C-alpha positions, 0 to 999 in steps of 0.5 A: 534501534530506529533512527531519525528519518525526518526533521521538522524545521521552524525557522532554521532550528529543528523543532521536532523529529520523526524516527523510523526504520527502513528495509530494502530487499531483493526477492531472495530475501537479502537486505540490500539497504537499511536505516534503523531496525530493518526487522522492526515488526510493522502492522501491514495495514493497507500495505497488505492490500495488493497481497490480499488482491492476488487471490482474486486472480489466482482463484479465477474470480477475476476471469469469471466476473470479467473484472476490468484493469481499473477494478483490479487496480481498485482492489489494491487501493486505499482510495479517496472516495472520488466518483470514479472510485464509487463507480468501480465499487458499484460495478464490482458489486453488480458483477458479483450480484450484491449491493452496497449493504454487503460491504462491512467496512463502515463509513467515513467521509471521502478523504478527497476534500472536493468530493467530501465538500460536494456531498455535504453541499448536496446533503448526501451522507457518505456510505460504505462505497466512499470508504478507503477500504471499499476496494479491498472489501469488494475483492473479499466479497468477490472471493466469497461469491466465487467460492460459495462462502458466506457473505453475511459476515466475512470479517473474522479471521476464521472465515474461509476468505480471511484464511485464504488471504492469510495463506497468500500473506504467508506465501508472499512474505516468506514468513511462517504462519505461526509468526504472522500475528493478527489484529483487527484493522480500521475497516474490521478485517484482520490485519497482520504484523510482519517484520519490515524485511518480510513486507519488503520481500513481498513487494520485491516479489511483485516485481519478480514476474517482470524479470522472467519469461512468460513460459517460466511463470507460475500461476501465482506469478502470472496473477501478480504480473496481471495485478501489477500491470493493472495497478501501474496502468491506473494509479488513480485507482490505487489512491486518488488525485492529490495523493502521494501513491498516485503522484509517485506512480504517475511521475515514475511511469510504470517503474514504481508501485507505491502503497501507503499503509497507516500509522506511518507505514509504506511499501514500494516495488522497484520493478527495474531493479526487482527490489522491494522496500518497506518503511515505518515512521515510529510515531505513526505520524503520516506527515513524515511519510512524504519526505521519507518516501521520496528521499528513499526513492531518490537514494535508490536511484528510482527517480529522475531529476525531473520526477524529483522536481515534480514531487518536491512538495512531498519531499520538502513540504512547507509549513505555513502559519495561519497568516499563510506565511511559510515558517518552516519545512520538513526535510529527510535526514537519513542515509541508507546503509548497506547490509551484506547479511541476509534476512535469515541471518538477521532473524526475519525468516 
């Protein structure tokens, strides 16, 4: 069963609640902490993006096209459509010899309000390069060009690039291919369902190379280390200004990789501890993510007192009425429990 993770206060009374589940695991697959149902099946949505970006490096495409650190970080991102994001898309497409028309992610206004307002004032219609999944699609196109695969329609699960990505999802999550259920994401590509514990395990594996000597690293681990180094060095490419992912990473230094999904999904890598965490707000309401994610990091000892203070507006966001008077707030309301059994014993693997 899920449990209450976040309460919504109006005055001094609880007006609403958001239930959900959390799993925190190590690379061996042991559940270290949990709240609610740690094997709740989550649609990975954008939490899959760093896993989908790994094959760009493993395949040799990143080296061939000389992608920069910013561009590698961009492949992991759910971006805001700011100008530096658009410039990254243009750069990647130019390097692989394609144009914006090759992006099949669809269009929507930039999620960065200032950028969206500026485009509107100038009478410019947003394009695919403003899509928050533009980086993921650019990465897929880079893989297609590198391998000589069709770029006209790379969306179906049967396409070689999606099968390649699925193989990396299976590898990183430790879940059998037959147990990874596919659907269609908001941008048209396959999206995968996995238990929270397996998503958390994949994110724990993003930390694994940083605890090994360079001589011990496999090609996959070397690619993961390169990708995570890029993402943590350029957190603005993982989300954008005034976004929780970027602000967590900027505040925590290079000790945390933070990645939002959709419908209340979120995943974290804690590099110092070698842990991964996955969280799902049951009703899919994004407003509950800030309090739940920051509280999770606090309980895991991943944020300093000063960092926690800087992230206060995410941790305890205020509620204002139309007169701009504060009338309430959101607050986290869970306590992580410890678990001795492994993921396998709980049926996730």
